[in-house]
C-alpha positions in Angstrom: 175.5 -15.7 58.7 175.1 -11.9 58.5 173.4 -9.8 55.9 176.9 -8.8 54.6 178.1 -12.3 54.1 174.7 -13.4 52.6 175.0 -10.7 49.9 178.7 -11.4 49.4 178.0 -15.2 48.9 175.4 -14.4 46.2 177.5 -11.7 44.5 180.9 -13.1 44.6 184.1 -11.2 45.4 184.1 -8.4 42.7 184.2 -4.8 43.8 180.8 -3.2 43.4 179.0 0.1 43.7 176.2 -0.5 46.2 173.2 1.5 47.3 171.4 0.8 50.7 167.9 2.2 50.7 166.9 2.7 54.4 164.4 5.6 54.4 163.3 5.1 58.0 166.2 5.1 60.5 164.5 5.9 63.8 161.1 6.1 65.5 159.8 9.4 64.1 159.7 12.5 66.4 156.3 14.1 66.5 155.5 17.7 67.5 152.3 18.4 69.5 150.4 19.0 66.2 151.5 15.6 65.0 153.8 17.0 62.4 157.3 15.5 62.0 160.4 17.2 63.5 162.7 17.2 60.6 166.0 17.3 62.5 166.6 15.0 65.4 167.6 16.8 68.6 170.4 15.4 70.6 171.8 13.3 67.7 175.0 14.7 66.2 175.2 12.3 63.2 174.1 8.9 62.0 177.4 7.1 62.6 175.9 4.5 64.9 173.0 3.4 62.8 172.9 -0.3 62.0 172.6 0.4 58.2 175.7 2.6 58.4 177.6 -0.1 60.2 176.6 -2.5 57.4 177.9 0.0 54.9 181.2 0.1 56.7 181.5 -3.7 56.6 180.8 -3.7 52.9 183.3 -0.9 52.3 185.9 -2.9 54.3 185.4 -5.7 51.6 186.3 -3.2 48.9 182.9 -2.0 47.8 181.7 1.6 47.3 178.5 2.2 49.3 175.9 5.0 49.5 173.0 5.0 52.1 169.7 6.6 51.1 167.6 8.0 54.0 164.4 10.2 54.1 165.3 13.8 55.1 162.7 13.5 57.9 165.4 11.6 59.8 168.3 13.9 59.0 170.2 14.8 62.2 171.4 18.3 63.0 174.9 17.6 61.9 174.8 15.3 59.0 178.3 15.9 57.7 180.3 14.0 60.3 179.6 10.5 59.3 182.3 8.5 57.5 179.8 6.9 55.2 178.2 8.7 52.3 174.5 9.3 53.1 172.0 10.9 50.8 169.0 12.5 52.6 166.1 12.6 50.2 163.3 15.2 50.2 160.1 13.7 51.6 156.8 14.6 49.9 153.0 14.2 50.5 153.3 13.5 54.3 149.5 13.5 54.7 149.1 10.6 52.2 152.4 8.8 53.1 153.1 9.2 56.9 156.9 9.5 57.1 156.9 7.5 60.3 155.5 4.5 58.3 156.0 5.0 54.6 158.0 8.1 53.6 157.5 9.0 50.0 160.8 10.2 48.4 160.1 10.5 44.6 163.7 11.7 43.8 165.0 8.3 44.9 164.4 6.7 41.4 166.2 9.5 39.6 169.1 9.4 42.0 169.5 5.6 41.7 169.6 5.9 37.9 172.1 8.7 38.1 174.4 6.7 40.4 174.4 3.7 38.1 174.8 1.3 41.0 175.6 -2.4 40.6 173.6 -3.5 43.6 170.7 -1.8 45.4 169.2 -3.1 48.7 165.9 -1.8 50.0 163.9 -2.7 53.1 160.4 -4.3 53.1 158.4 -5.2 50.1 155.4 -3.1 51.2 157.2 0.3 51.2 157.3 3.2 48.8 161.1 3.1 48.9 161.1 -0.4 47.5 158.6 0.5 44.8 160.7 3.4 43.7 163.9 1.3 43.8 162.3 -1.4 41.7 161.4 1.3 39.1 165.0 2.4 38.8 166.9 -0.9 38.6 167.2 -1.4 34.8 170.9 -2.1 35.1 171.1 -2.9 38.8 170.6 -6.1 40.8 168.1 -5.6 43.6 167.8 -7.2 47.1 165.1 -6.6 49.6 165.4 -7.4 53.3 162.1 -8.2 55.0 161.5 -7.8 58.7 157.7 -7.3 58.9 155.9 -10.6 59.4 152.3 -9.6 60.0 149.5 -7.7 58.2 148.8 -4.2 59.4 145.5 -3.5 61.2 142.4 -2.2 59.5 142.3 -0.9 55.9 146.1 -0.8 55.6 146.2 -4.6 56.2 143.7 -5.2 53.3 145.8 -2.9 51.1 148.9 -4.8 52.1 147.4 -8.1 51.3 146.3 -6.9 47.8 149.7 -5.3 47.2 151.6 -8.6 47.9 149.6 -10.6 45.4 149.9 -8.0 42.6 152.6 -5.3 42.5 154.5 -6.8 45.3 154.8 -10.1 43.4 156.1 -8.2 40.3 158.7 -6.4 42.4 159.8 -9.7 44.0 160.2 -11.2 40.5 162.6 -8.4 39.6 164.7 -9.0 42.7 167.9 -10.9 42.8 166.8 -12.2 46.2 164.6 -11.3 49.2 166.4 -11.7 52.5 164.0 -12.5 55.3 165.0 -11.5 58.8 163.1 -14.3 60.5 161.4 -17.6 59.7 158.1 -15.8 60.4 158.9 -13.0 57.9 159.7 -15.6 55.2 156.4 -17.5 55.9 154.5 -14.2 55.9 155.6 -13.3 52.4 155.2 -16.8 50.9 151.7 -17.2 52.3 150.7 -13.9 50.7 151.9 -14.7 47.2 155.6 -13.8 47.0 157.5 -16.4 45.0 159.3 -18.9 47.3 162.1 -19.3 44.9 163.1 -15.6 45.4 163.8 -16.2 49.1 167.4 -16.2 50.3 168.3 -18.0 53.6 166.9 -16.4 56.7 169.3 -13.9 58.2 168.4 -13.2 61.9 169.2 -9.8 63.5 172.5 -9.9 65.2 175.1 -7.8 67.1 178.9 -7.6 67.2 179.7 -10.1 70.0 183.2 -8.8 70.2 181.8 -5.6 71.6 178.5 -6.6 73.2 179.7 -9.4 75.6 179.7 -10.2 79.3 182.1 -8.0 81.2 183.1 -7.4 84.8 180.0 -5.9 86.4 182.0 -4.1 89.2 184.2 -2.4 86.6 181.2 -1.5 84.5 179.4 0.1 87.5 182.5 2.0 88.5 182.5 3.5 85.0 179.0 5.0 85.7 179.4 5.6 89.5 176.7 3.0 90.4 176.9 1.3 93.7 177.6 -2.4 93.4 174.8 -3.4 95.8 172.0 -1.7 93.9 169.5 -3.6 91.8 169.7 -2.0 88.3 167.1 -2.0 85.6 168.0 -0.8 82.1 165.9 0.3 79.2 167.5 1.5 75.9 165.6 3.1 73.1 164.1 6.2 71.6 162.4 8.4 74.1 159.1 8.1 72.2 155.6 7.3 73.4 155.7 3.9 71.5 158.7 2.8 73.6 156.7 2.9 76.8 159.4 4.5 79.0 156.6 6.2 81.0 155.3 2.8 82.0 158.7 1.9 83.5 158.8 5.2 85.5 155.4 4.5 86.9 156.4 1.0 87.8 159.4 2.4 89.7 157.1 4.1 92.2 155.9 0.6 93.2 159.3 -1.0 93.0 160.8 1.6 95.3 158.3 0.7 98.0 159.9 -2.7 98.4 163.5 -1.9 97.2 164.3 1.7 98.1 167.7 1.6 96.4 166.5 0.1 93.1 167.7 2.1 90.0 166.1 2.4 86.6 168.4 3.7 83.9 166.7 5.0 80.7 169.1 5.5 77.8 168.1 7.4 74.7 167.0 10.6 73.1 163.7 11.7 71.7 160.6 13.9 72.0 159.4 12.4 75.3 162.6 13.4 77.2 161.0 16.5 78.9 157.9 14.6 79.8 159.9 11.8 81.3 162.0 14.1 83.4 158.8 15.7 84.7 157.4 12.4 85.7 160.6 11.6 87.6 160.4 14.9 89.5 156.6 14.6 90.2 157.2 11.1 91.5 160.2 12.1 93.6 162.2 9.5 91.9 165.4 11.5 91.3 167.4 8.9 93.2 165.8 5.9 91.5 165.5 6.9 87.9 168.4 8.2 85.7 167.6 9.4 82.2 170.8 9.4 80.1 170.6 11.3 76.8 174.3 12.0 76.4 176.2 10.2 73.6 177.9 6.9 74.4 180.1 5.1 71.9 179.7 1.3 71.4 182.3 0.4 74.0 180.5 2.5 76.7 177.1 1.2 75.6 178.4 -2.4 76.1 179.6 -1.4 79.6 176.2 0.2 80.4 174.4 -3.1 79.5 176.8 -4.9 81.8 175.7 -2.6 84.7 172.2 -4.0 84.6 170.6 -6.9 86.5 167.6 -6.7 84.3 166.9 -5.3 80.8 163.4 -4.0 80.3 161.4 -3.5 77.1 158.0 -1.8 77.5 157.2 -1.0 73.9 153.5 -0.4 73.1 154.0 -1.1 69.4 157.3 -2.5 68.1 159.1 -5.2 66.3 161.6 -7.3 68.3 164.2 -4.7 69.4 168.0 -4.9 68.9 168.4 -3.8 72.5 167.1 -7.2 73.7 169.7 -9.0 71.5 
């Protein structure tokens, strides 16, 4: 069962105006002074975001959908997407780090103005969900929950207290909370969120009509990769959290026993220049390819089929879609 079918089964078949609040769309890009880069280099638009694909599926069922995103994650060319996306001004970044909890106070006003039938937000412990809850006098609210642990340090204590107080009140106003895993459901219930508000667990998924086993030889011909090479693939943001540098260092050792081994790193992000420098310094030009050009879903599926091994080296992350 997908998120779309879960919402549809709860709501019935009527045509609705739906808002999808997804303030964080990517791992945030940081400049050397730790400030946020407001426009994402190398990304032309947000057409391939999972939340945008969800909006497409809802629109295909006859609903009218708007996606709400923090302007921190606005791409250079935000006008090409086929789905309506509202990029919201992000305030007080020192108090609310945009990479973790972007504060977009205009969200409440905009949701009231839109007079939506349904609003879905992500994560109970998020400013976006609090702002959404304050604006749903005439809307029905859903929250999807992926986080299944308490944060470290003082934020974890704050999170625990929030769940048992304001978080519980927000949950009581929801039509349903949609946990993305059994552990996410258990996490919320153990910290005071009403069990009766939990919808069935909806695990993360991908379109298996696109991402499926293909002919490896044909896939490698598409990218000019020799059939005999052992190929490792890592897909994700070129961000320090994703650990792509770890993989490049590992290739120095792998090459000593397999001189033709190839690591393909696919993604864009602030670490791209550093990763290219590591490749040159390690004389790994023949063993590491960094692909930052755009690939549509069909070509991405072919790229996955080129690989003998998918690698995930994240330092801090939830379970990634790339592994699915």
